[in-house]
ZAKOL-93161 format. One line per 3 residues: number of its first residue (from 1); their letters; for each residue x, y, z of C-alpha. Coordinates in pm, 1 decimal. Example, Ala and Ser with C-alpha at 12.3 -4.5 7.8 and 13.67 -1.06 7.14 Angstrom:
BEGIN
1 = as = 1230.0:-450.0:780.0; 1367.0:-106.0:714.0
END
This chain:
BEGIN
1 = mik = 9886.3:13288.6:8105.7; 10070.8:12941.5:8166.9; 9851.6:12659.5:8363.9
4 = iyn = 9960.1:12374.9:8536.5; 9757.7:12075.2:8627.2; 9895.6:12017.6:9010.4
7 = tlt = 9882.3:11703.5:9168.4; 9824.4:11837.2:9522.3; 9483.1:11988.7:9398.3
10 = rkk = 9393.6:11755.7:9107.0; 9294.9:12068.5:8838.1; 9491.4:12326.4:8628.0
13 = eef = 9596.9:12654.7:8829.9; 9717.6:12941.5:8692.6; 10080.6:12972.4:8758.2
16 = kpi = 10213.3:13227.3:8947.5; 10611.0:13236.9:9065.8; 10688.7:13323.2:9406.3
19 = tpg = 10934.2:13596.0:9243.8; 10814.3:13763.6:8925.6; 11014.5:13676.7:8619.2
22 = qvk = 11204.1:13369.7:8784.1; 11078.2:13005.0:8879.9; 11251.3:12703.6:9132.4
25 = iyv = 11209.6:12390.5:9004.1; 11317.4:12074.6:9190.9; 11338.2:11769.8:9022.3
28 = cgp = 11416.4:11422.4:9188.8; 11730.4:11307.4:9010.5; 11866.5:10935.7:8989.1
31 = tvy = 11963.5:10669.4:9210.0; 12332.0:10600.4:9103.2; 12395.1:10292.2:9140.6
34 = nyi = 12321.1:10214.9:8737.2; 12277.6:10381.3:8427.5; 11949.0:10547.1:8377.3
37 = hig = 11667.4:10371.4:8182.7; 11471.6:10505.6:7954.0; 11189.4:10547.7:8169.2
40 = nar = 11419.6:10798.3:8389.8; 11481.2:10974.8:8031.8; 11171.8:11016.2:7959.9
43 = sfi = 11122.2:11226.2:8311.5; 11447.3:11412.1:8254.3; 11342.0:11486.3:7952.8
46 = afd = 10981.9:11615.0:8022.5; 11102.4:11874.9:8308.3; 11432.2:11991.5:8088.4
49 = tir = 11157.1:12083.6:7801.7; 10900.9:12228.8:8042.0; 11224.7:12437.0:8184.5
52 = ryf = 11275.8:12534.7:7825.5; 10939.1:12642.1:7763.6; 10915.2:12877.3:8101.9
55 = eyr = 11279.0:13033.4:7942.9; 11098.9:13077.0:7559.4; 10827.8:13298.6:7814.1
58 = gya = 11095.1:13481.9:7918.8; 11153.4:13331.0:8262.6; 11464.2:13271.8:8467.5
61 = vdf = 11480.0:12917.1:8556.8; 11671.3:12819.6:8888.5; 11700.4:12423.3:8801.7
64 = vtn = 11818.8:12182.7:9079.2; 11787.3:11778.7:9057.5; 11970.9:11554.5:9284.9
67 = ftd = 12188.5:11242.9:9280.8; 12074.0:10963.0:9565.9; 12435.9:10825.3:9582.9
70 = vdd = 12358.8:10636.4:9971.3; 12104.8:10384.8:9926.0; 12064.6:10006.1:9995.4
73 = kii = 12077.0:9919.1:9647.6; 12406.9:10153.9:9607.8; 12547.7:9973.7:9875.7
76 = raa = 12468.1:9604.9:9711.6; 12602.7:9713.6:9348.6; 12943.9:9825.5:9548.3
79 = kea = 13020.5:9558.2:9700.6; 12930.2:9314.7:9377.0; 13187.6:9515.9:9224.9
82 = ait = 13420.4:9558.9:9486.8; 13474.1:9940.2:9498.9; 13363.7:10155.5:9740.0
85 = pea = 12994.2:10342.5:9719.6; 13119.5:10647.7:9656.4; 13317.9:10547.9:9330.4
88 = lad = 13044.3:10307.2:9189.5; 12862.6:10651.6:9235.8; 13076.2:10833.2:9078.3
91 = rfi = 13102.1:10603.9:8760.6; 12724.4:10631.2:8710.3; 12690.1:10994.7:8782.3
94 = eay = 12973.0:11046.8:8490.4; 12718.2:10808.7:8259.4; 12420.7:11044.8:8356.8
97 = fed = 12608.8:11317.1:8284.7; 12714.5:11178.7:7905.7; 12386.1:11035.3:7825.0
100 = tka = 12195.3:11308.2:7910.0; 12402.6:11560.2:7689.0; 12354.3:11310.3:7418.5
103 = lni = 11931.2:11339.3:7477.0; 12028.4:11731.6:7510.5; 11911.5:11809.4:7821.5
106 = epa = 12027.0:12146.2:7954.3; 12242.1:12088.1:8267.8; 12093.7:12141.7:8575.1
109 = tln = 12165.5:12491.9:8765.2; 12284.1:12272.5:9041.9; 12321.0:11919.2:9117.4
112 = prv = 12353.4:11816.9:9479.3; 12455.3:11475.1:9602.4; 12366.0:11307.5:9943.4
115 = mdh = 12746.7:11261.3:10077.5; 12786.7:11636.1:10057.9; 12505.5:11701.2:10275.9
118 = ipd = 12536.9:11498.4:10581.7; 12532.3:11786.2:10866.2; 12240.4:11960.5:10669.1
121 = iie = 12050.9:11637.6:10726.6; 12146.5:11562.2:11070.6; 12091.4:11911.6:11153.1
124 = fiq = 11744.2:11899.0:10984.5; 11644.2:11586.0:11149.7; 11753.5:11687.5:11467.4
127 = eli = 11488.4:12007.9:11450.7; 11231.4:11741.8:11416.1; 11313.9:11564.5:11675.4
130 = dkg = 11315.5:11897.8:11910.1; 10968.4:11982.4:11775.5; 10840.6:11602.8:11840.3
133 = fay = 10815.8:11515.6:11492.0; 11032.9:11258.8:11497.9; 11168.4:10996.9:11753.2
136 = eas = 11517.6:10791.0:11794.2; 11485.6:10398.6:11850.3; 11771.3:10133.7:11864.7
139 = gdv = 11991.4:10380.9:11645.2; 11726.3:10446.5:11397.4; 11480.8:10765.1:11380.5
142 = yyr = 11148.6:10768.4:11251.5; 10898.7:11030.7:11143.6; 10570.8:11048.3:11356.6
145 = trk = 10359.5:11041.9:11023.3; 10004.2:11087.8:11242.5; 10162.9:11421.2:11384.4
148 = fpd = 10131.6:11552.2:11062.8; 9730.6:11681.3:11002.3; 9771.8:11646.3:10645.6
151 = ygk = 9936.9:11352.1:10551.9; 9822.1:11202.2:10263.0; 9707.0:11492.9:10101.6
154 = lsd = 9920.4:11465.8:9781.5; 9820.7:11129.0:9693.0; 9455.4:11176.7:9809.3
157 = qsi = 9497.8:10893.3:10061.0; 9342.6:10899.8:10408.5; 9537.4:10755.0:10728.6
160 = del = 9306.9:10512.5:10801.3; 9311.7:10350.0:10426.1; 9702.4:10432.4:10474.0
163 = evg = 9689.7:10199.4:10809.7; 9537.1:9924.3:10657.3; 9815.7:9836.5:10440.5
166 = asq = 10105.8:9958.6:10681.7; 9944.3:9736.8:10942.3; 10011.2:9448.8:10726.3
169 = rtg = 10395.3:9470.5:10724.5; 10623.7:9241.1:10964.0; 10994.7:9253.0:11046.5
172 = teq = 11227.2:9410.1:11291.2; 11196.9:9757.4:11164.4; 10820.7:9767.8:11243.5
175 = aik = 10883.1:9599.4:11600.2; 11040.7:9926.9:11728.3; 10865.3:10182.8:11544.2
178 = edp = 10585.7:10352.2:11773.1; 10304.8:10326.1:11479.2; 10345.0:10107.3:11155.4
181 = ldf = 10279.5:10434.7:10952.9; 10659.0:10561.8:11067.2; 10918.6:10593.8:10824.0
184 = alw = 11276.5:10599.6:10830.9; 11475.4:10940.3:10828.5; 11844.8:10791.2:10967.5
187 = ksa = 11929.0:10375.8:10957.6; 12161.2:10277.8:11201.7; 12461.4:10153.6:11029.8
190 = keg = 12518.2:9770.3:10970.1; 12848.7:9638.7:10996.6; 13026.8:9658.1:10679.3
193 = eis = 12818.3:9936.0:10562.7; 12907.9:10308.4:10508.4; 12822.2:10513.5:10784.4
196 = wea = 12871.0:10910.2:10970.5; 12830.0:10941.9:11335.8; 12549.1:11142.3:11431.8
199 = pwg = 12353.3:11196.6:11778.0; 12166.2:10898.6:11771.9; 12467.7:10670.7:11638.3
202 = agr = 12623.2:10563.6:11368.5; 12434.7:10533.3:11050.5; 12314.6:10732.4:10715.5
205 = pgw = 11965.1:10905.7:10597.1; 11673.2:10738.0:10468.7; 11590.6:10825.1:10132.6
208 = hie = 11290.0:11056.8:10192.5; 11465.1:11327.9:10405.7; 11743.6:11384.3:10138.7
211 = csv = 11523.0:11575.5:9912.4; 11343.4:11784.8:10188.9; 11756.1:11889.6:10276.4
214 = mat = 11862.0:11923.1:9971.4; 11576.6:12125.5:9830.0; 11532.6:12350.4:10085.1
217 = khl = 11870.0:12406.4:10127.5; 11931.7:12539.0:9772.2; 11606.9:12717.1:9647.1
220 = get = 11492.6:12801.9:9989.3; 11161.2:12673.5:10239.0; 10889.4:12726.8:9937.5
223 = idi = 10970.6:12661.4:9622.1; 10770.5:12726.2:9301.3; 10759.7:12341.0:9163.6
226 = hgg = 10843.6:11997.3:9294.9; 10839.4:11747.8:9024.1; 10907.4:11381.4:8936.1
229 = gqd = 10753.1:11078.3:8826.2; 10453.1:10962.5:8915.5; 10609.8:10603.0:9101.0
232 = lef = 10762.8:10911.1:9332.3; 10411.6:11059.6:9439.6; 10355.8:10815.2:9729.2
235 = phh = 10541.9:10788.0:9939.4; 10807.8:10967.2:9858.7; 10681.8:11300.8:9781.5
238 = ene = 10419.1:11264.5:10034.6; 10675.3:11212.5:10316.7; 10889.9:11498.8:10192.3
241 = iaq = 10580.1:11734.9:10242.0; 10513.4:11596.8:10592.1; 10899.9:11648.0:10676.0
244 = sea = 10960.6:11976.4:10530.2; 10657.9:12130.4:10637.9; 10695.6:12033.6:10970.3
247 = ktg = 11023.8:12192.8:11049.0; 10941.4:12496.7:10853.2; 10564.8:12571.9:10874.7
250 = ktf = 10563.6:12656.9:10554.1; 10387.3:12550.5:10186.2; 10692.5:12315.7:10107.2
253 = any = 10606.1:12370.7:9704.7; 10332.3:12536.0:9541.0; 10305.2:12314.8:9218.5
256 = wmh = 10345.5:11945.8:9240.8; 10424.5:11770.9:8880.0; 10401.9:11414.9:8795.8
259 = ngy = 10541.4:11283.3:8463.9; 10383.2:10935.1:8284.3; 10522.3:10612.9:8294.5
262 = vti = 10722.2:10484.6:7973.5; 10559.9:10153.3:7933.6; 10659.4:9822.2:7749.1
265 = gdd = 10508.9:9475.2:7580.3; 10185.2:9393.7:7507.2; 10034.0:9420.3:7904.3
268 = nek = 10171.6:9800.5:7899.4; 10359.9:9743.5:8245.2; 10575.3:9989.6:8366.1
271 = msk = 10938.9:9989.7:8307.2; 11142.2:9978.3:8609.0; 11483.1:9863.5:8716.4
274 = slg = 11301.3:9657.8:9011.0; 11090.7:9491.1:8742.8; 11369.0:9367.5:8508.3
277 = nfi = 11205.5:9508.3:8219.1; 11398.0:9828.6:8172.1; 11628.1:9935.4:7848.0
280 = tah = 11876.2:10171.0:7959.4; 11964.3:10509.2:7780.3; 12314.2:10408.5:7761.3
283 = eli = 12212.7:10129.8:7548.1; 11958.2:10267.3:7296.1; 12152.8:10578.5:7244.4
286 = qqv = 12401.6:10352.1:7077.8; 12162.3:10186.9:6873.4; 11918.1:10484.9:6763.8
289 = dpq = 11981.9:10892.0:6658.2; 11918.0:11067.7:7043.2; 11753.3:11308.7:6856.9
292 = vir = 11487.8:11018.1:6779.3; 11482.9:10925.4:7162.3; 11453.6:11291.1:7244.1
295 = flm = 11180.0:11439.0:7003.3; 10965.8:11096.7:7111.9; 10993.9:11168.7:7460.4
298 = att = 10931.5:11554.4:7429.6; 10650.3:11585.3:7194.3; 10420.2:11339.6:7412.2
301 = qyr = 10242.3:11561.0:7647.3; 10426.6:11502.6:7989.0; 10114.6:11343.3:8195.2
304 = rpi = 10028.1:11062.5:7940.5; 10193.0:10777.8:7949.0; 10443.9:10662.9:7622.8
307 = rys = 10443.7:10300.3:7515.5; 10737.6:10225.1:7395.8; 10816.4:10021.4:7057.5
310 = etv = 11013.1:9978.6:6764.0; 10731.0:10113.6:6576.1; 10710.6:10445.4:6791.8
313 = lqe = 11064.9:10516.7:6723.4; 11020.5:10490.8:6386.1; 10765.5:10708.0:6363.1
316 = aav = 10905.2:10980.4:6568.3; 11218.8:10913.2:6324.7; 11006.5:11007.4:6021.1
319 = nlq = 10836.2:11292.7:6165.5; 11193.0:11431.1:6266.6; 11321.1:11378.9:5907.2
322 = rlh = 11021.2:11573.5:5775.6; 11071.8:11888.2:5983.9; 11440.3:11843.5:5862.9
325 = tak = 11379.8:11868.4:5493.4; 11105.5:12174.7:5560.4; 11454.9:12356.6:5732.5
328 = ena = 11697.3:12246.9:5468.0; 11458.6:12368.9:5216.1; 11328.9:12679.5:5325.3
331 = tfr = 11725.6:12765.4:5409.3; 11824.7:12685.1:5080.9; 11543.9:12907.5:4922.4
334 = laq = 11632.7:13160.7:5203.3; 12003.1:13202.9:5017.3; 11806.0:13269.0:4695.1
337 = ass = 11572.2:13496.7:4784.5; 11488.6:13865.1:4671.7; 11572.8:14112.3:4980.7
340 = tla = 11356.1:14375.3:4713.3; 11050.4:14183.6:4737.4; 10788.4:14367.3:4954.2
343 = tde = 10702.3:14201.1:5285.7; 10355.0:14017.7:5181.8; 10177.3:14108.3:5569.4
346 = adl = 9922.2:13830.8:5476.5; 10194.2:13613.2:5541.5; 10332.7:13785.1:5846.9
349 = atl = 9980.3:13759.4:5968.8; 9968.1:13377.1:5912.6; 10292.7:13345.5:6108.0
352 = lal = 10172.3:13547.2:6367.7; 9849.5:13314.1:6414.6; 10065.0:13008.0:6406.9
355 = eer = 10268.6:13170.7:6724.0; 9988.5:13282.9:6881.8; 9840.7:12908.9:6864.5
358 = fva = 10201.7:12722.6:6954.0; 10194.6:12984.9:7271.6; 9831.7:12856.6:7367.7
361 = emd = 9850.4:12529.3:7378.5; 10208.9:12500.6:7544.9; 10034.9:12748.2:7806.1
364 = ddf = 9792.6:12488.1:7861.9; 9996.6:12274.7:8114.2; 10298.3:12249.3:7857.8
367 = nca = 10063.1:12036.7:7566.0; 10377.0:11942.7:7372.6; 10102.5:11681.7:7153.0
370 = ngi = 9947.1:12011.7:7050.5; 10252.3:12239.0:7066.9; 10439.2:12011.7:6795.5
373 = tvv = 10099.2:12022.2:6605.0; 10158.7:12353.8:6560.0; 10557.3:12298.1:6449.2
376 = yel = 10408.0:12086.7:6148.8; 10186.7:12296.5:6054.7; 10483.8:12552.6:6044.3
379 = akw = 10698.3:12335.7:5837.4; 10374.6:12285.6:5579.8; 10392.4:12651.3:5543.3
382 = lnt = 10762.1:12632.3:5495.2; 10741.5:12396.7:5209.7; 10444.7:12581.4:5008.8
385 = yse = 10599.3:12905.5:5037.2; 10977.3:12837.2:4955.5; 10804.6:12645.8:4639.8
388 = rea = 10670.0:13021.7:4504.3; 10842.5:13180.1:4234.3; 10918.0:13471.8:4444.8
391 = vse = 10973.5:13485.1:4809.9; 11016.6:13765.9:5070.0; 11375.0:13719.5:5268.6
394 = avl = 11249.4:13932.4:5575.4; 10933.8:13694.5:5591.9; 11167.0:13320.2:5534.8
397 = tsa = 11393.6:13453.6:5799.9; 11094.5:13530.7:6072.3; 10942.4:13197.7:5979.1
400 = lek = 11291.4:12994.6:6016.3; 11326.1:13175.7:6330.8; 11009.9:13092.0:6474.8
403 = faa = 11048.2:12744.3:6352.7; 11419.0:12670.8:6534.8; 11265.6:12814.8:6849.7
406 = wlq = 10991.9:12671.7:6906.1; 11163.0:12310.5:6798.5; 11435.2:12442.4:7059.2
409 = vfg = 11196.5:12434.2:7311.0; 11150.3:12071.4:7256.8; 11525.9:12000.8:7293.7
412 = ivf = 11555.9:11977.9:6906.2; 11786.6:12152.4:6686.3; 11899.2:12068.4:6378.2
415 = aaa = 12285.6:12156.0:6243.2; 12340.1:12436.4:5973.6; 12286.1:12253.0:5659.2
418 = gyl = 12329.1:11940.9:5843.5; 12223.8:11577.2:5765.4; 12050.0:11308.6:5923.5
421 = dee = 12149.0:10939.5:5924.0; 11907.7:10819.7:5657.9; 12003.8:11102.4:5475.5
424 = vdq = 12385.7:11019.8:5481.1; 12262.2:10637.8:5420.2; 12063.4:10730.5:5081.6
427 = lia = 12375.1:10940.4:4992.8; 12608.8:10655.9:5036.8; 12378.4:10394.6:4811.6
430 = ern = 12391.2:10691.3:4559.4; 12777.8:10689.9:4554.5; 12785.4:10353.7:4557.0
433 = qar = 12568.4:10331.7:4235.4; 12806.0:10649.5:4077.8; 13103.8:10427.8:4107.1
436 = kdk = 12936.5:10104.3:3975.7; 12834.4:10325.4:3670.5; 13201.2:10460.5:3688.1
439 = nfa = 13031.4:10829.8:3717.3; 13339.3:10913.3:3949.4; 13285.2:11305.3:3914.9
442 = rsd = 12924.6:11247.2:4089.8; 13118.2:11010.6:4337.2; 13346.4:11224.1:4487.5
445 = eir = 13106.3:11488.0:4477.3; 12905.8:11316.5:4717.2; 13232.2:11218.6:4935.9
448 = dsl = 13348.4:11579.5:4935.3; 12985.6:11733.5:5042.2; 12963.7:11483.1:5325.3
451 = keq = 13327.5:11572.4:5434.1; 13215.4:11912.1:5428.4; 12918.6:11805.9:5695.5
454 = gii = 13200.9:11651.8:5921.9; 13096.2:11285.6:5761.5; 13384.0:11065.7:5695.4
457 = led = 13358.4:10785.4:5463.8; 13558.9:10475.5:5495.0; 13569.2:10234.5:5200.7
460 = tpq = 13592.4:9841.3:5299.7; 13615.8:9537.7:5166.2; 13285.6:9476.2:5328.6
463 = gtr = 13096.7:9796.6:5237.1; 13158.1:10178.1:5285.3; 13116.4:10276.4:5612.0
466 = wrr = 13073.3:10640.3:5803.2; 13137.8:10828.2:6124.8; 13097.9:11153.8:6242.3
469 = ea = 13389.8:11376.8:6325.5; 13408.8:11442.0:6686.6
END
């Protein structure tokens, strides 16, 4: 029985899907004006891991994550690059797919774009106007926040508390609103900016309305799970609820899930593009094995923050290496196992007990930190079992299947008889020593072994370099 911590109720609840055996998940995607940073990547990896666990448990998952391709930041960046906002968005959407593929994030069922949904957005806004939840003012359209009685329920804030902050805002926009708390659904066109025609005049949608439209259009008026980073809880997700439920009269999402921040520096400051303290995933995966990044992000309980540093990356690399070594040792031992050896029921019982523990830990709000601990225990058992004088092929096969299936939940897939970067470096060092010792047979053996694994060595005056075959 899977339990989820629901931000809306601030407690763990038993997951009950709208349709038995199926899960509909909407996760807010990136605003595509730059490469995603590792704080963004943490969110995408966290929800990809959650999706994978649902699939492991037998659910069919309909997973939608959007691209915000109309935004002030996109317009500014496009102007600086002297290209259209659409061309800029196309560039960074392509980069997003490259980076998420490297991090082994499963493709979404659908990646809707705002530009493709402008008629749907206009229709949605018009319905809110017709119902009295929105109004036009000088070409803009605003949502009447006070008209929605449950506003603030997700972020656990009262209208009175919110009014204090809103009343301190100034500017032209505030002057034309009926109430400082009202937020924009449609922004009137400014000279030289991308825009679309609407009943209220040329303009473009506000940020919050986009996800309401795309989520309900592609997943239905009520969805199972809506997710995103903690920073989206207010005002973005709060506003999504107000818009969607005002239009449909139905619960927008049954479960709200929010992942923790990636922090950086001695002050544990949240990583953010707006703060300028971010590291892009695109940059990091050129320097660090993407599987190590994935392993670090996926094995932390999704609601907990991750403090980014070189040290935690190194620790993740060491732990991943331990798991890889256990798999390789067991795979080698399996090739030597006697299929005639009787299966030990006690060993099968041990594996079953570990499986039950893995499921129990992951069922508890996707507790990946505890789940990976069970995987470590299985790795330890594999090492011990593989050293026995006689092993059962059936037992070892079962153990390796469980090991691979659990690691796949975390997005980790070890290639058959593959090498990690650290292993390649060690073999090259051994080969260099063999050549110094004039042990050319061993040198050639290492080169040929690496070549079989798709690793090409290049001897240069500066030393031996290596690359993986594409």
